C-alpha positions as CSV (number, residue, x, y, z in Angstrom):
1,X,24.7,110.9,121.6
2,X,24.8,109.4,118.1
3,X,28.1,108.8,116.3
4,X,28.8,107.3,112.9
5,X,30.7,104.0,113.2
6,X,33.2,105.1,110.5
7,X,33.8,108.2,112.5
8,X,35.6,106.3,115.2
9,X,39.4,106.2,115.2
10,X,39.7,102.6,114.2
11,X,43.4,102.6,113.4
12,X,44.1,104.1,116.9
13,X,41.8,101.5,118.5
14,X,43.6,98.6,116.7
15,X,46.9,100.0,118.0
16,X,45.6,100.2,121.5
17,X,44.3,96.6,121.3
18,X,47.7,95.2,120.2
19,X,49.5,97.4,122.7
20,X,47.4,96.0,125.5
21,X,47.8,92.4,124.3
22,X,51.6,92.9,124.2
23,X,51.6,94.3,127.8
24,X,51.4,90.8,129.3
25,X,54.0,89.3,127.0
26,X,56.2,88.3,129.9
27,X,53.4,86.5,131.7
28,X,52.6,84.6,128.6
29,X,56.3,83.5,128.1
30,X,55.6,80.0,129.4
31,X,52.6,79.5,127.1
32,X,54.4,81.0,124.1
33,X,57.5,78.8,124.6
34,X,55.3,75.7,124.7
35,X,53.6,76.9,121.5
36,X,56.9,77.2,119.7
37,X,57.7,73.6,120.5
38,X,54.3,72.3,119.5
39,X,54.4,74.1,116.2
40,X,57.2,71.8,115.1
41,X,55.5,68.6,116.3
42,X,52.0,69.0,114.9
43,X,52.7,67.1,111.7
44,X,53.5,64.0,113.9
45,X,49.7,63.9,114.7
46,X,50.2,63.3,118.4
47,X,46.8,63.8,120.2
48,X,48.3,65.3,123.3
49,X,50.3,67.8,121.3
50,X,47.3,68.9,119.3
51,X,45.1,69.2,122.4
52,X,47.6,71.5,124.1
53,X,48.2,73.5,121.0
54,X,44.4,74.1,120.5
55,X,44.0,75.1,124.1
56,X,46.8,77.7,123.7
57,X,45.2,79.0,120.5
58,X,41.7,79.1,122.0
59,X,43.0,81.0,125.0
60,X,44.7,83.6,122.7
61,X,41.6,84.0,120.6
62,X,39.3,84.6,123.6
63,X,41.9,87.1,125.1
64,X,42.0,89.0,121.8
65,X,38.2,89.2,121.5
66,X,37.7,90.4,125.1
67,X,40.4,93.0,124.6
68,X,38.7,94.2,121.4
69,X,35.4,94.5,123.3
70,X,37.0,96.4,126.2
71,X,38.9,98.9,124.1
72,X,36.0,99.7,121.8
73,X,33.7,100.2,124.9
74,X,36.2,102.6,126.4
75,X,36.2,104.7,123.2
76,X,32.4,104.9,122.8
77,X,32.1,105.9,126.4
78,X,34.6,108.7,125.8
79,X,32.4,109.9,123.0
80,X,29.4,109.8,125.3
81,X,27.3,107.4,123.3
82,X,23.9,106.7,124.7
83,X,22.0,104.5,125.6
84,X,25.1,102.6,126.7
85,X,23.5,99.1,126.4
86,X,22.7,99.6,122.8
87,X,26.2,100.9,122.2
88,X,27.7,97.8,123.7
89,X,25.5,95.7,121.4
90,X,26.9,97.6,118.4
91,X,30.4,96.9,119.6
92,X,29.6,93.2,119.8
93,X,27.9,93.1,116.4
94,X,30.1,95.4,114.4
95,X,33.6,95.1,116.0
96,X,33.9,91.8,118.0
97,X,31.9,89.6,115.6
98,X,33.9,90.5,112.4
99,X,37.2,90.3,114.4
100,X,36.2,86.8,115.6
101,X,35.6,85.6,112.0
102,X,38.9,87.1,110.7
103,X,41.0,85.8,113.5
104,X,39.5,82.3,113.4
105,X,40.1,82.1,109.7
106,X,43.8,83.0,110.2
107,X,44.3,80.4,113.0
108,X,42.5,77.6,111.1
109,X,44.7,78.3,108.0
110,X,47.9,78.2,110.1
111,X,46.9,75.2,112.1
112,X,46.0,73.2,109.0
113,X,49.2,74.2,107.3
114,X,51.4,73.2,110.3
115,X,49.6,69.9,110.5
116,X,50.2,69.2,106.8
117,X,46.7,68.0,106.2
118,X,46.3,66.0,102.9
119,X,44.2,67.7,100.3
120,X,42.4,64.4,99.8
121,X,41.0,64.6,103.4
122,X,39.6,68.1,102.9
123,X,37.6,66.8,99.9
124,X,36.3,63.7,101.8
125,X,35.3,65.6,105.0
126,X,34.3,69.1,103.7
127,X,33.6,68.7,100.0
128,X,36.5,71.0,99.0
129,X,37.7,70.5,95.5
130,X,41.5,69.7,95.7
131,X,44.1,68.6,93.2
132,X,43.4,65.0,94.2
133,X,39.9,65.4,92.6
134,X,41.2,66.1,89.1
135,X,42.4,63.7,86.5
136,X,44.2,64.9,83.3
137,X,42.2,63.8,80.2
138,X,44.8,65.2,77.8
139,X,44.4,68.0,75.3
140,X,44.4,70.5,78.2
141,X,41.2,69.0,79.7
142,X,40.7,67.7,83.3
143,X,37.8,65.8,84.8
144,X,36.4,66.1,88.3
145,X,36.2,62.9,90.2
146,X,36.3,61.6,93.8
147,X,39.6,62.3,95.5
148,X,42.5,59.9,94.8
149,X,42.7,57.9,98.1
150,X,46.4,57.2,97.4
151,X,47.3,60.9,97.0
152,X,48.7,62.0,100.4
153,X,50.1,65.3,99.2
154,X,49.5,68.2,101.7
155,X,46.8,70.6,100.7
156,X,48.0,73.7,98.8
157,X,47.7,77.2,100.2
158,X,44.6,77.9,98.0
159,X,42.9,74.7,99.3
160,X,43.6,75.7,102.9
161,X,42.2,79.1,102.1
162,X,39.0,77.4,101.0
163,X,39.0,75.5,104.3
164,X,39.2,78.8,106.2
165,X,36.5,80.3,104.2
166,X,34.0,77.7,105.5
167,X,33.9,80.1,108.5
168,X,31.1,82.5,107.6
169,X,28.7,84.6,109.6
170,X,25.9,82.2,108.7
171,X,27.9,79.2,110.0
172,X,28.8,81.0,113.2
173,X,25.7,82.6,114.7
174,X,23.2,85.5,114.2
175,X,22.9,88.0,117.0
176,X,19.4,89.4,117.6
177,X,18.7,93.1,118.3
178,X,19.2,93.9,122.0
179,X,16.4,96.5,121.9
180,X,13.7,93.9,121.4
181,X,13.2,90.3,122.5
182,X,15.3,88.9,119.7
183,X,17.6,86.1,120.8
184,X,20.6,84.6,119.1
185,X,20.4,82.0,116.3
186,X,23.0,79.2,116.1
187,X,23.0,76.9,113.1
188,X,22.3,73.2,113.6
189,X,25.4,71.2,114.3
190,X,28.6,72.4,115.9
191,X,30.2,74.3,113.1
192,X,31.6,73.6,109.6
193,X,34.4,71.3,111.0
194,X,32.2,69.2,113.3
195,X,31.3,65.6,112.8
196,X,27.6,66.5,112.7
197,X,27.6,69.5,110.4
198,X,24.8,69.1,107.8
199,X,26.4,71.5,105.3
200,X,29.6,69.5,105.3
201,X,27.6,66.4,104.9
202,X,25.9,67.7,101.7
203,X,29.1,69.2,100.2
204,X,31.2,66.1,100.7
205,X,28.3,63.9,99.6
206,X,28.0,65.8,96.3
207,X,31.7,65.6,95.6
208,X,32.4,62.1,96.9
209,X,29.3,60.1,98.1
210,X,27.3,60.4,94.8
211,X,30.3,59.4,92.7
212,X,30.8,56.3,95.0
213,X,27.1,55.5,94.4
214,X,26.2,55.8,98.0
215,X,23.0,57.1,99.6
216,X,23.2,60.1,101.9
217,X,22.6,58.1,105.1
218,X,25.4,55.7,104.0
219,X,27.7,58.6,103.3
220,X,27.0,60.2,106.6
221,X,28.1,57.1,108.5
222,X,31.2,56.7,106.3
223,X,32.1,60.4,106.8
224,X,31.9,59.9,110.6
225,X,34.4,57.1,110.4
226,X,36.7,59.2,108.3
227,X,36.3,62.2,110.7
228,X,37.5,60.0,113.6
229,X,40.3,58.6,111.5
230,X,41.5,62.1,110.8
231,X,41.8,62.9,114.5
232,X,43.5,64.8,116.1
233,X,43.4,67.6,113.6
234,X,39.6,67.1,112.8
235,X,38.9,67.5,116.5
236,X,41.3,70.4,116.7
237,X,39.5,72.4,114.0
238,X,36.1,71.8,115.6
239,X,37.4,72.9,119.0
240,X,38.9,76.1,117.6
241,X,35.6,77.0,116.1
242,X,33.7,76.1,119.2
243,X,35.9,78.3,121.5
244,X,35.2,81.4,119.4
245,X,31.5,80.6,119.1
246,X,31.1,80.1,122.8
247,X,32.9,83.3,123.6
248,X,30.6,85.3,121.3
249,X,27.6,83.6,122.9
250,X,28.9,84.5,126.3
251,X,29.3,88.1,125.4
252,X,25.8,88.3,124.0
253,X,24.3,86.5,127.0
254,X,26.0,89.0,129.3
255,X,24.4,91.9,127.4
256,X,21.0,90.2,127.5
257,X,21.3,89.7,131.3
258,X,22.3,93.4,131.7
259,X,19.2,94.4,129.7
260,X,16.9,92.2,131.9
261,X,18.6,93.6,135.0
262,X,18.1,97.2,133.9
263,X,14.4,96.6,133.1
264,X,13.9,94.9,136.5
265,X,15.7,97.8,138.3
266,X,13.5,100.3,136.6
267,X,10.4,98.5,137.8
268,X,11.6,98.0,141.3
269,X,12.8,101.5,142.1
270,X,9.2,102.8,141.7
271,X,8.1,101.0,144.8
272,X,11.1,101.9,147.1
273,X,10.3,103.7,150.4
274,X,12.6,106.0,152.4
275,X,13.9,104.6,155.6
276,X,16.0,106.1,158.4
277,X,19.3,104.3,159.2
278,X,20.9,105.1,162.6
279,X,24.3,106.5,162.3
280,X,27.3,104.3,163.2
281,X,29.4,105.4,166.2
282,X,32.6,107.2,165.6
283,X,35.6,104.7,165.7
284,X,39.0,105.4,167.0
285,X,41.5,106.2,164.2
286,X,43.1,102.7,164.2
287,X,39.8,100.9,164.1
288,X,38.5,103.3,161.4
289,X,41.6,102.5,159.3
290,X,41.0,98.8,159.8
291,X,37.3,99.2,158.8
292,X,38.3,101.1,155.6
293,X,40.9,98.6,154.7
294,X,38.6,95.6,155.3
295,X,35.8,97.1,153.1
296,X,38.3,97.9,150.3
297,X,39.8,94.4,150.5
298,X,36.3,92.9,150.2
299,X,35.7,95.0,147.1
300,X,39.0,93.8,145.6
301,X,38.0,90.2,146.2
302,X,34.7,90.7,144.4
303,X,36.5,92.2,141.5
304,X,39.0,89.4,141.3
305,X,36.3,86.7,141.6
306,X,34.2,88.3,138.8
307,X,37.3,88.6,136.6
308,X,38.7,85.1,137.2
309,X,35.6,83.0,137.6
310,X,32.9,85.1,135.9
311,X,34.9,85.8,132.8
312,X,34.0,89.5,133.0
313,X,36.3,92.3,131.8
314,X,37.4,95.0,134.3
315,X,35.3,97.5,132.4
316,X,32.2,95.4,132.9
317,X,33.0,94.9,136.6
318,X,33.5,98.6,137.1
319,X,30.1,99.3,135.5
320,X,28.4,96.6,137.6
321,X,30.0,97.8,140.9
322,X,30.3,101.5,140.1
323,X,29.6,102.3,143.8
324,X,32.9,100.6,145.0
325,X,35.2,103.1,146.7
326,X,38.3,101.3,145.4
327,X,38.0,102.9,142.0
328,X,38.5,106.4,143.4
329,X,41.1,105.3,145.9
330,X,43.3,103.9,143.1
331,X,43.4,107.4,141.4
332,X,46.0,108.6,143.9
333,X,48.5,105.8,142.9
334,X,51.3,106.0,140.5
335,X,50.9,105.0,136.8
336,X,52.6,101.6,137.4
337,X,50.5,100.8,140.4
338,X,47.3,101.7,138.5
339,X,48.4,99.5,135.6
340,X,48.8,96.5,138.0
341,X,45.4,97.1,139.6
342,X,43.6,97.3,136.3
343,X,45.0,93.8,135.3
344,X,43.8,91.4,138.0
345,X,45.8,88.6,136.4
346,X,48.9,90.3,137.8
347,X,47.6,90.2,141.4
348,X,49.5,87.9,143.7
349,X,48.6,86.5,147.2
350,X,48.7,89.4,149.7
351,X,48.4,92.0,146.9
352,X,45.4,93.7,148.6
353,X,47.4,94.6,151.7
354,X,50.3,95.9,149.6
355,X,47.9,98.1,147.6
356,X,46.1,99.3,150.7
357,X,49.4,100.3,152.3
358,X,50.1,102.6,149.3
359,X,46.6,104.0,149.4
360,X,47.0,104.9,153.1
361,X,50.5,106.2,152.7
362,X,51.3,109.2,155.0
363,X,53.6,111.9,153.9
364,X,54.9,109.8,151.1
365,X,55.7,106.9,153.4
366,X,54.0,103.6,152.4
367,X,52.3,101.6,155.2
368,X,53.7,98.1,155.6
369,X,51.5,95.3,154.4
370,X,51.9,93.6,157.9
371,X,50.5,96.8,159.5
372,X,47.5,96.9,157.2
373,X,46.8,93.2,158.0
374,X,46.9,94.0,161.7
375,X,44.5,96.9,161.3
376,X,42.1,94.6,159.5
377,X,42.4,91.8,162.1
378,X,41.7,94.3,164.9
379,X,38.6,95.6,163.1
380,X,37.3,92.1,162.5
381,X,37.8,91.3,166.2
382,X,35.9,94.5,167.1
383,X,33.0,93.6,164.8
384,X,32.6,90.2,166.5
385,X,33.0,91.8,170.0
386,X,30.4,94.5,169.2
387,X,27.7,91.9,168.3
388,X,28.2,90.3,171.7
389,X,28.4,93.7,173.5
390,X,25.9,96.0,171.7
391,X,25.6,98.3,174.7
392,X,29.4,99.0,174.9
393,X,31.4,101.6,173.0
394,X,34.4,101.3,170.6
395,X,36.5,102.9,173.3
396,X,35.6,100.0,175.7
397,X,36.9,97.6,173.1
398,X,40.1,99.5,172.7
399,X,40.7,99.4,176.5
400,X,40.0,95.7,176.6
401,X,42.4,95.1,173.6
402,X,45.1,97.0,175.4
403,X,44.7,94.8,178.5
404,X,44.9,91.6,176.3
405,X,48.0,92.9,174.5
406,X,49.7,93.9,177.7
407,X,49.0,90.4,179.2
408,X,50.4,88.8,176.1
409,X,53.6,90.9,176.3
410,X,54.0,90.2,180.0
411,X,53.7,86.4,179.3
412,X,56.4,86.6,176.7
413,X,58.7,88.6,179.1
414,X,58.3,85.9,181.8
415,X,59.1,83.1,179.4
């Protein structure tokens, strides 16, 4: 179903994004408190402080971009946009990409301002014309020159804005069309703030190197030394840019893999043959509950692994594993329990048994997590026993289990 991009409720979408980001504010309290402290210490140019600050900022940027992707995908699915893979590509190209550029510019501007970077260094490294590059000739005239090396005045807001504007689409990446075999183009170097960026080489050479009567190779070597001397903030700017670029590449790569998988699945299903699978024996109620709980717990482990280690959003996981029964089972839960389930970062050890106890609640009474764990243990024991005794029935296992339990209780009584 086609839909105009400007026909989407963008204001409502932005509100949902920021609401979802605020939802985990309590969990981020430790990170935020550390950020508050580091903000006041960045001007001291301590490498450890800058590294921790950049890590916090990078984490926040990636979180915001993934939240933007997930919310937009939910909206286009509600509108029934098809084909879904192309719709997801549009979200990446038209929603996530511009958001990444805007957010990164804001964070770079703030980081440079808090660090109190001298305007002189912006001219030397990135070829930005700052106040240190002008000399008053009188009669209202000024002359452009290499920056005054003795001028350590912090860069003005306008100069910092020029620094942030070095982040452009053509300095970030170019995303190919998902419908064809187009790939993704990344410019040479590691971004406009990197030590090896050729555009920054040329800009700074034109402003500084030529006026110092140096050749381009000589200036490149000199600039590398200056870049290292400006650490840690020069490294911090490069790392902020790299974190956003890598996240965009990851999201595009995920879409590309989904496209390849869909093409392979379409080719493979044409050669499938029907087979007859023998029915499983009916299990006693207790073993059946253990079987259900064990299967659902395994599904939850897959979800958590893909979310934590695979960097996938819950929306992507739900699409990849749409056959999981846990999605429908969660529908019977309260709004608070659903909210916790749909945020795997809130899952604590033992959470699966607590959730399964609520899913299997009888007459409003929640099953204790210990009981659910016992069900699962008994079913796992039955599965091992059944492999060793394929000719016996589940009732035979239950009888043997009762004998074992009775012997255990008797031994406790004697002791």
